[in-house]
PyMOL CGO cylinders between C-alpha atoms (Angstrom):
from pymol import cmd
from pymol.cgo import CYLINDER

trace = [
    CYLINDER, 121.42, 103.92, 79.82, 118.71, 101.41, 79.01, 0.3, 1, 1, 1, 1, 1, 1,
    CYLINDER, 118.71, 101.41, 79.01, 115.78, 103.86, 79.05, 0.3, 1, 1, 1, 1, 1, 1,
    CYLINDER, 115.78, 103.86, 79.05, 114.36, 102.98, 75.64, 0.3, 1, 1, 1, 1, 1, 1,
    CYLINDER, 114.36, 102.98, 75.64, 114.86, 99.27, 76.21, 0.3, 1, 1, 1, 1, 1, 1,
    CYLINDER, 114.86, 99.27, 76.21, 113.11, 99.45, 79.58, 0.3, 1, 1, 1, 1, 1, 1,
    CYLINDER, 113.11, 99.45, 79.58, 110.16, 101.35, 78.15, 0.3, 1, 1, 1, 1, 1, 1,
    CYLINDER, 110.16, 101.35, 78.15, 109.85, 98.92, 75.27, 0.3, 1, 1, 1, 1, 1, 1,
    CYLINDER, 109.85, 98.92, 75.27, 109.74, 95.98, 77.67, 0.3, 1, 1, 1, 1, 1, 1,
    CYLINDER, 109.74, 95.98, 77.67, 107.35, 97.80, 80.00, 0.3, 1, 1, 1, 1, 1, 1,
    CYLINDER, 107.35, 97.80, 80.00, 104.85, 98.00, 77.16, 0.3, 1, 1, 1, 1, 1, 1,
    CYLINDER, 104.85, 98.00, 77.16, 104.34, 94.25, 77.59, 0.3, 1, 1, 1, 1, 1, 1,
    CYLINDER, 104.34, 94.25, 77.59, 105.49, 93.59, 81.16, 0.3, 1, 1, 1, 1, 1, 1,
    CYLINDER, 105.49, 93.59, 81.16, 104.58, 95.70, 84.22, 0.3, 1, 1, 1, 1, 1, 1,
    CYLINDER, 104.58, 95.70, 84.22, 107.52, 97.90, 85.15, 0.3, 1, 1, 1, 1, 1, 1,
    CYLINDER, 107.52, 97.90, 85.15, 107.76, 96.41, 88.62, 0.3, 1, 1, 1, 1, 1, 1,
    CYLINDER, 107.76, 96.41, 88.62, 108.27, 92.94, 87.17, 0.3, 1, 1, 1, 1, 1, 1,
    CYLINDER, 108.27, 92.94, 87.17, 111.15, 93.87, 84.88, 0.3, 1, 1, 1, 1, 1, 1,
    CYLINDER, 111.15, 93.87, 84.88, 114.66, 92.74, 85.75, 0.3, 1, 1, 1, 1, 1, 1,
    CYLINDER, 114.66, 92.74, 85.75, 117.86, 94.61, 85.02, 0.3, 1, 1, 1, 1, 1, 1,
    CYLINDER, 117.86, 94.61, 85.02, 119.13, 91.57, 83.11, 0.3, 1, 1, 1, 1, 1, 1,
    CYLINDER, 119.13, 91.57, 83.11, 116.14, 91.78, 80.77, 0.3, 1, 1, 1, 1, 1, 1,
    CYLINDER, 116.14, 91.78, 80.77, 116.70, 95.48, 80.20, 0.3, 1, 1, 1, 1, 1, 1,
    CYLINDER, 116.70, 95.48, 80.20, 120.39, 94.93, 79.48, 0.3, 1, 1, 1, 1, 1, 1,
    CYLINDER, 120.39, 94.93, 79.48, 119.58, 92.15, 77.03, 0.3, 1, 1, 1, 1, 1, 1,
    CYLINDER, 119.58, 92.15, 77.03, 116.98, 94.26, 75.22, 0.3, 1, 1, 1, 1, 1, 1,
    CYLINDER, 116.98, 94.26, 75.22, 119.42, 97.18, 75.04, 0.3, 1, 1, 1, 1, 1, 1,
    CYLINDER, 119.42, 97.18, 75.04, 122.19, 94.96, 73.72, 0.3, 1, 1, 1, 1, 1, 1,
    CYLINDER, 122.19, 94.96, 73.72, 124.47, 96.03, 76.55, 0.3, 1, 1, 1, 1, 1, 1,
    CYLINDER, 124.47, 96.03, 76.55, 126.41, 93.54, 78.70, 0.3, 1, 1, 1, 1, 1, 1,
    CYLINDER, 126.41, 93.54, 78.70, 124.87, 93.37, 82.15, 0.3, 1, 1, 1, 1, 1, 1,
    CYLINDER, 124.87, 93.37, 82.15, 128.27, 94.02, 83.73, 0.3, 1, 1, 1, 1, 1, 1,
    CYLINDER, 128.27, 94.02, 83.73, 128.29, 97.54, 82.27, 0.3, 1, 1, 1, 1, 1, 1,
    CYLINDER, 128.29, 97.54, 82.27, 125.32, 98.43, 84.45, 0.3, 1, 1, 1, 1, 1, 1,
    CYLINDER, 125.32, 98.43, 84.45, 127.17, 97.53, 87.65, 0.3, 1, 1, 1, 1, 1, 1,
    CYLINDER, 127.17, 97.53, 87.65, 127.76, 100.62, 89.74, 0.3, 1, 1, 1, 1, 1, 1,
    CYLINDER, 127.76, 100.62, 89.74, 126.25, 102.79, 87.03, 0.3, 1, 1, 1, 1, 1, 1,
    CYLINDER, 126.25, 102.79, 87.03, 122.55, 102.07, 86.73, 0.3, 1, 1, 1, 1, 1, 1,
    CYLINDER, 122.55, 102.07, 86.73, 119.84, 99.93, 88.26, 0.3, 1, 1, 1, 1, 1, 1,
    CYLINDER, 119.84, 99.93, 88.26, 116.09, 99.91, 87.74, 0.3, 1, 1, 1, 1, 1, 1,
    CYLINDER, 116.09, 99.91, 87.74, 115.59, 102.90, 90.02, 0.3, 1, 1, 1, 1, 1, 1,
    CYLINDER, 115.59, 102.90, 90.02, 118.17, 105.05, 88.26, 0.3, 1, 1, 1, 1, 1, 1,
    CYLINDER, 118.17, 105.05, 88.26, 116.73, 104.05, 84.89, 0.3, 1, 1, 1, 1, 1, 1,
    CYLINDER, 116.73, 104.05, 84.89, 113.28, 105.07, 86.12, 0.3, 1, 1, 1, 1, 1, 1,
    CYLINDER, 113.28, 105.07, 86.12, 114.67, 108.40, 87.32, 0.3, 1, 1, 1, 1, 1, 1,
    CYLINDER, 114.67, 108.40, 87.32, 116.43, 108.93, 83.97, 0.3, 1, 1, 1, 1, 1, 1,
    CYLINDER, 116.43, 108.93, 83.97, 113.23, 108.71, 81.94, 0.3, 1, 1, 1, 1, 1, 1,
    CYLINDER, 113.23, 108.71, 81.94, 112.26, 112.34, 82.57, 0.3, 1, 1, 1, 1, 1, 1,
    CYLINDER, 112.26, 112.34, 82.57, 115.69, 113.58, 81.54, 0.3, 1, 1, 1, 1, 1, 1,
    CYLINDER, 115.69, 113.58, 81.54, 115.60, 111.40, 78.43, 0.3, 1, 1, 1, 1, 1, 1,
    CYLINDER, 115.60, 111.40, 78.43, 112.43, 113.08, 77.15, 0.3, 1, 1, 1, 1, 1, 1,
    CYLINDER, 112.43, 113.08, 77.15, 113.64, 116.53, 78.20, 0.3, 1, 1, 1, 1, 1, 1,
    CYLINDER, 113.64, 116.53, 78.20, 116.09, 116.32, 75.31, 0.3, 1, 1, 1, 1, 1, 1,
    CYLINDER, 116.09, 116.32, 75.31, 113.22, 116.48, 72.83, 0.3, 1, 1, 1, 1, 1, 1,
    CYLINDER, 113.22, 116.48, 72.83, 112.53, 120.06, 73.90, 0.3, 1, 1, 1, 1, 1, 1,
    CYLINDER, 112.53, 120.06, 73.90, 115.83, 121.21, 72.39, 0.3, 1, 1, 1, 1, 1, 1,
    CYLINDER, 115.83, 121.21, 72.39, 115.03, 119.78, 68.96, 0.3, 1, 1, 1, 1, 1, 1,
    CYLINDER, 115.03, 119.78, 68.96, 112.75, 122.60, 67.88, 0.3, 1, 1, 1, 1, 1, 1,
    CYLINDER, 112.75, 122.60, 67.88, 113.21, 126.30, 67.25, 0.3, 1, 1, 1, 1, 1, 1,
    CYLINDER, 113.21, 126.30, 67.25, 111.33, 129.42, 68.24, 0.3, 1, 1, 1, 1, 1, 1,
    CYLINDER, 111.33, 129.42, 68.24, 110.57, 132.83, 66.82, 0.3, 1, 1, 1, 1, 1, 1,
    CYLINDER, 110.57, 132.83, 66.82, 111.84, 135.75, 68.87, 0.3, 1, 1, 1, 1, 1, 1,
    CYLINDER, 111.84, 135.75, 68.87, 108.60, 137.55, 68.07, 0.3, 1, 1, 1, 1, 1, 1,
    CYLINDER, 108.60, 137.55, 68.07, 106.46, 134.85, 69.71, 0.3, 1, 1, 1, 1, 1, 1,
    CYLINDER, 106.46, 134.85, 69.71, 105.15, 135.38, 73.20, 0.3, 1, 1, 1, 1, 1, 1,
    CYLINDER, 105.15, 135.38, 73.20, 106.91, 133.57, 76.06, 0.3, 1, 1, 1, 1, 1, 1,
    CYLINDER, 106.91, 133.57, 76.06, 103.77, 131.49, 76.63, 0.3, 1, 1, 1, 1, 1, 1,
    CYLINDER, 103.77, 131.49, 76.63, 103.69, 130.35, 72.99, 0.3, 1, 1, 1, 1, 1, 1,
    CYLINDER, 103.69, 130.35, 72.99, 107.37, 129.48, 73.03, 0.3, 1, 1, 1, 1, 1, 1,
    CYLINDER, 107.37, 129.48, 73.03, 107.00, 127.45, 76.22, 0.3, 1, 1, 1, 1, 1, 1,
    CYLINDER, 107.00, 127.45, 76.22, 103.92, 125.70, 74.86, 0.3, 1, 1, 1, 1, 1, 1,
    CYLINDER, 103.92, 125.70, 74.86, 105.77, 124.68, 71.70, 0.3, 1, 1, 1, 1, 1, 1,
    CYLINDER, 105.77, 124.68, 71.70, 108.88, 123.27, 73.40, 0.3, 1, 1, 1, 1, 1, 1,
    CYLINDER, 108.88, 123.27, 73.40, 106.92, 121.41, 76.07, 0.3, 1, 1, 1, 1, 1, 1,
    CYLINDER, 106.92, 121.41, 76.07, 104.65, 119.85, 73.45, 0.3, 1, 1, 1, 1, 1, 1,
    CYLINDER, 104.65, 119.85, 73.45, 107.76, 118.51, 71.70, 0.3, 1, 1, 1, 1, 1, 1,
    CYLINDER, 107.76, 118.51, 71.70, 108.36, 116.55, 74.89, 0.3, 1, 1, 1, 1, 1, 1,
    CYLINDER, 108.36, 116.55, 74.89, 104.87, 115.06, 74.92, 0.3, 1, 1, 1, 1, 1, 1,
    CYLINDER, 104.87, 115.06, 74.92, 105.10, 114.20, 71.23, 0.3, 1, 1, 1, 1, 1, 1,
    CYLINDER, 105.10, 114.20, 71.23, 108.32, 112.28, 71.91, 0.3, 1, 1, 1, 1, 1, 1,
    CYLINDER, 108.32, 112.28, 71.91, 106.64, 110.47, 74.80, 0.3, 1, 1, 1, 1, 1, 1,
    CYLINDER, 106.64, 110.47, 74.80, 103.82, 109.29, 72.57, 0.3, 1, 1, 1, 1, 1, 1,
    CYLINDER, 103.82, 109.29, 72.57, 105.96, 106.60, 70.91, 0.3, 1, 1, 1, 1, 1, 1,
    CYLINDER, 105.96, 106.60, 70.91, 106.47, 105.03, 74.33, 0.3, 1, 1, 1, 1, 1, 1,
    CYLINDER, 106.47, 105.03, 74.33, 102.99, 105.59, 75.72, 0.3, 1, 1, 1, 1, 1, 1,
    CYLINDER, 102.99, 105.59, 75.72, 102.26, 102.08, 76.97, 0.3, 1, 1, 1, 1, 1, 1,
    CYLINDER, 102.26, 102.08, 76.97, 105.64, 101.66, 78.62, 0.3, 1, 1, 1, 1, 1, 1,
    CYLINDER, 105.64, 101.66, 78.62, 105.44, 105.10, 80.21, 0.3, 1, 1, 1, 1, 1, 1,
    CYLINDER, 105.44, 105.10, 80.21, 102.00, 104.44, 81.62, 0.3, 1, 1, 1, 1, 1, 1,
    CYLINDER, 102.00, 104.44, 81.62, 103.37, 101.24, 83.16, 0.3, 1, 1, 1, 1, 1, 1,
    CYLINDER, 103.37, 101.24, 83.16, 106.24, 103.19, 84.71, 0.3, 1, 1, 1, 1, 1, 1,
    CYLINDER, 106.24, 103.19, 84.71, 103.94, 105.92, 86.02, 0.3, 1, 1, 1, 1, 1, 1,
    CYLINDER, 103.94, 105.92, 86.02, 101.63, 103.37, 87.64, 0.3, 1, 1, 1, 1, 1, 1,
    CYLINDER, 101.63, 103.37, 87.64, 104.56, 101.67, 89.36, 0.3, 1, 1, 1, 1, 1, 1,
    CYLINDER, 104.56, 101.67, 89.36, 106.10, 104.97, 90.43, 0.3, 1, 1, 1, 1, 1, 1,
    CYLINDER, 106.10, 104.97, 90.43, 102.94, 105.90, 92.33, 0.3, 1, 1, 1, 1, 1, 1,
    CYLINDER, 102.94, 105.90, 92.33, 103.75, 103.06, 94.75, 0.3, 1, 1, 1, 1, 1, 1,
    CYLINDER, 103.75, 103.06, 94.75, 107.36, 104.13, 95.27, 0.3, 1, 1, 1, 1, 1, 1,
    CYLINDER, 107.36, 104.13, 95.27, 107.78, 107.12, 97.65, 0.3, 1, 1, 1, 1, 1, 1,
    CYLINDER, 107.78, 107.12, 97.65, 111.48, 107.51, 96.87, 0.3, 1, 1, 1, 1, 1, 1,
    CYLINDER, 111.48, 107.51, 96.87, 110.80, 107.66, 93.13, 0.3, 1, 1, 1, 1, 1, 1,
    CYLINDER, 110.80, 107.66, 93.13, 108.07, 110.24, 93.67, 0.3, 1, 1, 1, 1, 1, 1,
    CYLINDER, 108.07, 110.24, 93.67, 110.52, 112.40, 95.59, 0.3, 1, 1, 1, 1, 1, 1,
    CYLINDER, 110.52, 112.40, 95.59, 113.01, 112.05, 92.76, 0.3, 1, 1, 1, 1, 1, 1,
    CYLINDER, 113.01, 112.05, 92.76, 110.26, 113.04, 90.33, 0.3, 1, 1, 1, 1, 1, 1,
    CYLINDER, 110.26, 113.04, 90.33, 109.84, 116.39, 92.09, 0.3, 1, 1, 1, 1, 1, 1,
    CYLINDER, 109.84, 116.39, 92.09, 113.46, 117.29, 91.33, 0.3, 1, 1, 1, 1, 1, 1,
    CYLINDER, 113.46, 117.29, 91.33, 113.14, 115.91, 87.81, 0.3, 1, 1, 1, 1, 1, 1,
    CYLINDER, 113.14, 115.91, 87.81, 110.07, 118.07, 87.15, 0.3, 1, 1, 1, 1, 1, 1,
    CYLINDER, 110.07, 118.07, 87.15, 111.99, 121.16, 88.23, 0.3, 1, 1, 1, 1, 1, 1,
    CYLINDER, 111.99, 121.16, 88.23, 114.86, 120.18, 85.93, 0.3, 1, 1, 1, 1, 1, 1,
    CYLINDER, 114.86, 120.18, 85.93, 112.42, 119.70, 83.04, 0.3, 1, 1, 1, 1, 1, 1,
    CYLINDER, 112.42, 119.70, 83.04, 110.95, 123.14, 83.65, 0.3, 1, 1, 1, 1, 1, 1,
    CYLINDER, 110.95, 123.14, 83.65, 114.38, 124.77, 83.82, 0.3, 1, 1, 1, 1, 1, 1,
    CYLINDER, 114.38, 124.77, 83.82, 115.34, 123.12, 80.54, 0.3, 1, 1, 1, 1, 1, 1,
    CYLINDER, 115.34, 123.12, 80.54, 112.07, 124.27, 78.96, 0.3, 1, 1, 1, 1, 1, 1,
    CYLINDER, 112.07, 124.27, 78.96, 113.04, 127.84, 79.86, 0.3, 1, 1, 1, 1, 1, 1,
    CYLINDER, 113.04, 127.84, 79.86, 116.42, 127.33, 78.20, 0.3, 1, 1, 1, 1, 1, 1,
    CYLINDER, 116.42, 127.33, 78.20, 114.95, 125.79, 75.06, 0.3, 1, 1, 1, 1, 1, 1,
    CYLINDER, 114.95, 125.79, 75.06, 112.40, 128.60, 74.78, 0.3, 1, 1, 1, 1, 1, 1,
    CYLINDER, 112.40, 128.60, 74.78, 115.13, 131.22, 75.18, 0.3, 1, 1, 1, 1, 1, 1,
    CYLINDER, 115.13, 131.22, 75.18, 113.65, 132.41, 78.45, 0.3, 1, 1, 1, 1, 1, 1,
    CYLINDER, 113.65, 132.41, 78.45, 116.49, 131.66, 80.83, 0.3, 1, 1, 1, 1, 1, 1,
    CYLINDER, 116.49, 131.66, 80.83, 117.73, 135.24, 81.08, 0.3, 1, 1, 1, 1, 1, 1,
    CYLINDER, 117.73, 135.24, 81.08, 117.39, 137.21, 84.29, 0.3, 1, 1, 1, 1, 1, 1,
    CYLINDER, 117.39, 137.21, 84.29, 113.87, 138.35, 85.13, 0.3, 1, 1, 1, 1, 1, 1,
    CYLINDER, 113.87, 138.35, 85.13, 112.18, 140.16, 87.98, 0.3, 1, 1, 1, 1, 1, 1,
    CYLINDER, 112.18, 140.16, 87.98, 110.74, 136.83, 89.13, 0.3, 1, 1, 1, 1, 1, 1,
    CYLINDER, 110.74, 136.83, 89.13, 113.58, 134.49, 90.25, 0.3, 1, 1, 1, 1, 1, 1,
    CYLINDER, 113.58, 134.49, 90.25, 114.25, 131.57, 87.92, 0.3, 1, 1, 1, 1, 1, 1,
    CYLINDER, 114.25, 131.57, 87.92, 113.59, 128.92, 90.62, 0.3, 1, 1, 1, 1, 1, 1,
    CYLINDER, 113.59, 128.92, 90.62, 110.12, 130.37, 91.13, 0.3, 1, 1, 1, 1, 1, 1,
    CYLINDER, 110.12, 130.37, 91.13, 109.46, 130.45, 87.39, 0.3, 1, 1, 1, 1, 1, 1,
    CYLINDER, 109.46, 130.45, 87.39, 110.67, 126.86, 87.07, 0.3, 1, 1, 1, 1, 1, 1,
    CYLINDER, 110.67, 126.86, 87.07, 108.39, 125.75, 89.90, 0.3, 1, 1, 1, 1, 1, 1,
    CYLINDER, 108.39, 125.75, 89.90, 105.38, 127.27, 88.17, 0.3, 1, 1, 1, 1, 1, 1,
    CYLINDER, 105.38, 127.27, 88.17, 106.27, 125.65, 84.85, 0.3, 1, 1, 1, 1, 1, 1,
    CYLINDER, 106.27, 125.65, 84.85, 106.89, 122.30, 86.55, 0.3, 1, 1, 1, 1, 1, 1,
    CYLINDER, 106.89, 122.30, 86.55, 103.31, 122.47, 87.81, 0.3, 1, 1, 1, 1, 1, 1,
    CYLINDER, 103.31, 122.47, 87.81, 102.06, 123.13, 84.27, 0.3, 1, 1, 1, 1, 1, 1,
    CYLINDER, 102.06, 123.13, 84.27, 104.00, 120.14, 82.92, 0.3, 1, 1, 1, 1, 1, 1,
    CYLINDER, 104.00, 120.14, 82.92, 102.68, 117.88, 85.68, 0.3, 1, 1, 1, 1, 1, 1,
    CYLINDER, 102.68, 117.88, 85.68, 99.07, 118.89, 85.03, 0.3, 1, 1, 1, 1, 1, 1,
    CYLINDER, 99.07, 118.89, 85.03, 99.49, 118.44, 81.29, 0.3, 1, 1, 1, 1, 1, 1,
    CYLINDER, 99.49, 118.44, 81.29, 100.94, 114.99, 81.88, 0.3, 1, 1, 1, 1, 1, 1,
    CYLINDER, 100.94, 114.99, 81.88, 97.81, 113.99, 83.80, 0.3, 1, 1, 1, 1, 1, 1,
    CYLINDER, 97.81, 113.99, 83.80, 95.83, 114.94, 80.70, 0.3, 1, 1, 1, 1, 1, 1,
    CYLINDER, 95.83, 114.94, 80.70, 98.30, 113.08, 78.47, 0.3, 1, 1, 1, 1, 1, 1,
    CYLINDER, 98.30, 113.08, 78.47, 97.71, 109.87, 80.43, 0.3, 1, 1, 1, 1, 1, 1,
    CYLINDER, 97.71, 109.87, 80.43, 94.03, 110.05, 79.43, 0.3, 1, 1, 1, 1, 1, 1,
    CYLINDER, 94.03, 110.05, 79.43, 94.70, 111.22, 75.88, 0.3, 1, 1, 1, 1, 1, 1,
    CYLINDER, 94.70, 111.22, 75.88, 92.59, 109.53, 73.22, 0.3, 1, 1, 1, 1, 1, 1,
    CYLINDER, 92.59, 109.53, 73.22, 93.30, 111.77, 70.26, 0.3, 1, 1, 1, 1, 1, 1,
    CYLINDER, 93.30, 111.77, 70.26, 96.21, 111.30, 67.87, 0.3, 1, 1, 1, 1, 1, 1,
    CYLINDER, 96.21, 111.30, 67.87, 96.71, 115.06, 67.74, 0.3, 1, 1, 1, 1, 1, 1,
    CYLINDER, 96.71, 115.06, 67.74, 97.08, 115.27, 71.53, 0.3, 1, 1, 1, 1, 1, 1,
    CYLINDER, 97.08, 115.27, 71.53, 94.25, 117.78, 71.71, 0.3, 1, 1, 1, 1, 1, 1,
    CYLINDER, 94.25, 117.78, 71.71, 93.46, 117.02, 75.38, 0.3, 1, 1, 1, 1, 1, 1,
    CYLINDER, 93.46, 117.02, 75.38, 97.10, 117.48, 76.35, 0.3, 1, 1, 1, 1, 1, 1,
    CYLINDER, 97.10, 117.48, 76.35, 97.46, 120.69, 74.35, 0.3, 1, 1, 1, 1, 1, 1,
    CYLINDER, 97.46, 120.69, 74.35, 94.30, 122.16, 75.83, 0.3, 1, 1, 1, 1, 1, 1,
    CYLINDER, 94.30, 122.16, 75.83, 95.43, 121.40, 79.38, 0.3, 1, 1, 1, 1, 1, 1,
    CYLINDER, 95.43, 121.40, 79.38, 98.94, 122.73, 78.85, 0.3, 1, 1, 1, 1, 1, 1,
    CYLINDER, 98.94, 122.73, 78.85, 97.66, 125.89, 77.20, 0.3, 1, 1, 1, 1, 1, 1,
    CYLINDER, 97.66, 125.89, 77.20, 95.16, 126.42, 80.00, 0.3, 1, 1, 1, 1, 1, 1,
    CYLINDER, 95.16, 126.42, 80.00, 97.77, 125.98, 82.73, 0.3, 1, 1, 1, 1, 1, 1,
    CYLINDER, 97.77, 125.98, 82.73, 100.24, 128.29, 81.00, 0.3, 1, 1, 1, 1, 1, 1,
    CYLINDER, 100.24, 128.29, 81.00, 97.52, 130.93, 80.63, 0.3, 1, 1, 1, 1, 1, 1,
    CYLINDER, 97.52, 130.93, 80.63, 96.73, 130.67, 84.33, 0.3, 1, 1, 1, 1, 1, 1,
    CYLINDER, 96.73, 130.67, 84.33, 100.40, 131.08, 85.12, 0.3, 1, 1, 1, 1, 1, 1,
    CYLINDER, 100.40, 131.08, 85.12, 100.59, 134.03, 82.76, 0.3, 1, 1, 1, 1, 1, 1,
    CYLINDER, 100.59, 134.03, 82.76, 97.75, 135.69, 84.63, 0.3, 1, 1, 1, 1, 1, 1,
    CYLINDER, 97.75, 135.69, 84.63, 99.33, 135.03, 88.01, 0.3, 1, 1, 1, 1, 1, 1,
    CYLINDER, 99.33, 135.03, 88.01, 102.87, 136.03, 87.15, 0.3, 1, 1, 1, 1, 1, 1,
    CYLINDER, 102.87, 136.03, 87.15, 103.49, 139.36, 85.50, 0.3, 1, 1, 1, 1, 1, 1,
    CYLINDER, 103.49, 139.36, 85.50, 106.96, 138.27, 84.33, 0.3, 1, 1, 1, 1, 1, 1,
    CYLINDER, 106.96, 138.27, 84.33, 105.47, 136.44, 81.34, 0.3, 1, 1, 1, 1, 1, 1,
    CYLINDER, 105.47, 136.44, 81.34, 104.25, 139.50, 79.46, 0.3, 1, 1, 1, 1, 1, 1,
    CYLINDER, 104.25, 139.50, 79.46, 106.04, 142.18, 81.43, 0.3, 1, 1, 1, 1, 1, 1,
    CYLINDER, 106.04, 142.18, 81.43, 102.69, 143.58, 82.53, 0.3, 1, 1, 1, 1, 1, 1,
    CYLINDER, 102.69, 143.58, 82.53, 103.97, 144.09, 86.06, 0.3, 1, 1, 1, 1, 1, 1,
    CYLINDER, 103.97, 144.09, 86.06, 106.85, 146.21, 84.80, 0.3, 1, 1, 1, 1, 1, 1,
    CYLINDER, 106.85, 146.21, 84.80, 104.56, 148.08, 82.40, 0.3, 1, 1, 1, 1, 1, 1,
    CYLINDER, 104.56, 148.08, 82.40, 102.13, 148.78, 85.23, 0.3, 1, 1, 1, 1, 1, 1,
    CYLINDER, 102.13, 148.78, 85.23, 104.94, 150.08, 87.42, 0.3, 1, 1, 1, 1, 1, 1,
    CYLINDER, 104.94, 150.08, 87.42, 106.22, 152.32, 84.63, 0.3, 1, 1, 1, 1, 1, 1,
    CYLINDER, 106.22, 152.32, 84.63, 102.70, 153.65, 84.08, 0.3, 1, 1, 1, 1, 1, 1,
    CYLINDER, 102.70, 153.65, 84.08, 102.36, 154.40, 87.78, 0.3, 1, 1, 1, 1, 1, 1,
    CYLINDER, 102.36, 154.40, 87.78, 105.74, 156.13, 87.79, 0.3, 1, 1, 1, 1, 1, 1,
    CYLINDER, 105.74, 156.13, 87.79, 104.64, 158.29, 84.88, 0.3, 1, 1, 1, 1, 1, 1,
    CYLINDER, 104.64, 158.29, 84.88, 101.32, 159.17, 86.51, 0.3, 1, 1, 1, 1, 1, 1,
    CYLINDER, 101.32, 159.17, 86.51, 102.86, 160.32, 89.79, 0.3, 1, 1, 1, 1, 1, 1,
    CYLINDER, 102.86, 160.32, 89.79, 104.96, 163.19, 88.31, 0.3, 1, 1, 1, 1, 1, 1,
    CYLINDER, 104.96, 163.19, 88.31, 101.96, 164.29, 86.27, 0.3, 1, 1, 1, 1, 1, 1,
    CYLINDER, 101.96, 164.29, 86.27, 99.81, 164.31, 89.40, 0.3, 1, 1, 1, 1, 1, 1,
    CYLINDER, 99.81, 164.31, 89.40, 102.46, 166.30, 91.27, 0.3, 1, 1, 1, 1, 1, 1,
    CYLINDER, 102.46, 166.30, 91.27, 102.62, 168.83, 88.45, 0.3, 1, 1, 1, 1, 1, 1,
    CYLINDER, 102.62, 168.83, 88.45, 98.84, 169.26, 88.52, 0.3, 1, 1, 1, 1, 1, 1,
    CYLINDER, 98.84, 169.26, 88.52, 98.96, 169.84, 92.26, 0.3, 1, 1, 1, 1, 1, 1,
    CYLINDER, 98.96, 169.84, 92.26, 101.69, 172.45, 91.91, 0.3, 1, 1, 1, 1, 1, 1,
    CYLINDER, 101.69, 172.45, 91.91, 99.71, 174.30, 89.26, 0.3, 1, 1, 1, 1, 1, 1,
    CYLINDER, 99.71, 174.30, 89.26, 96.60, 174.27, 91.43, 0.3, 1, 1, 1, 1, 1, 1,
    CYLINDER, 96.60, 174.27, 91.43, 98.56, 175.82, 94.28, 0.3, 1, 1, 1, 1, 1, 1,
]
cmd.load_cgo(trace, "trace")
């Protein structure tokens, strides 16, 4: 409630100086409807979830690699954020001074990553536990956002390069992405019987 209105106002007024009454007025919602439901802090915490929805607006090809699918759905999120760039930068600057909001952001990042897995069709059971996968993806999103803050290109080239680089690093560190760990194990399992057979023949 009030996320878009707050971001629109924050494009002209520092987030910390906004009042809930101003946000309600901009949103066209009676202030009384915010009572017990939302305040500035809850609106700030809702921003991440608001942009998470953009990740479900695309589609993916089953033949694409997990990394490509994740890249595509996460970039949908950054593309949606672009329309609110100035307001978001104001929020991010304010949030850096608010320890409680930063703690809330940690949980929100994990939720964003979990939703990215869902939107990319990667939420099935894997060897690597989902919470661990989500934590790794949350890191990728956070690093890409740092690049997005400094983005100067309309095609988001800096953001794309950073996200792709972080996903590739994660792919290298976690065998679950390409199944290389399972393939390696299967190869080792196949080699062992062959080695045993060779030993038996030699004897």
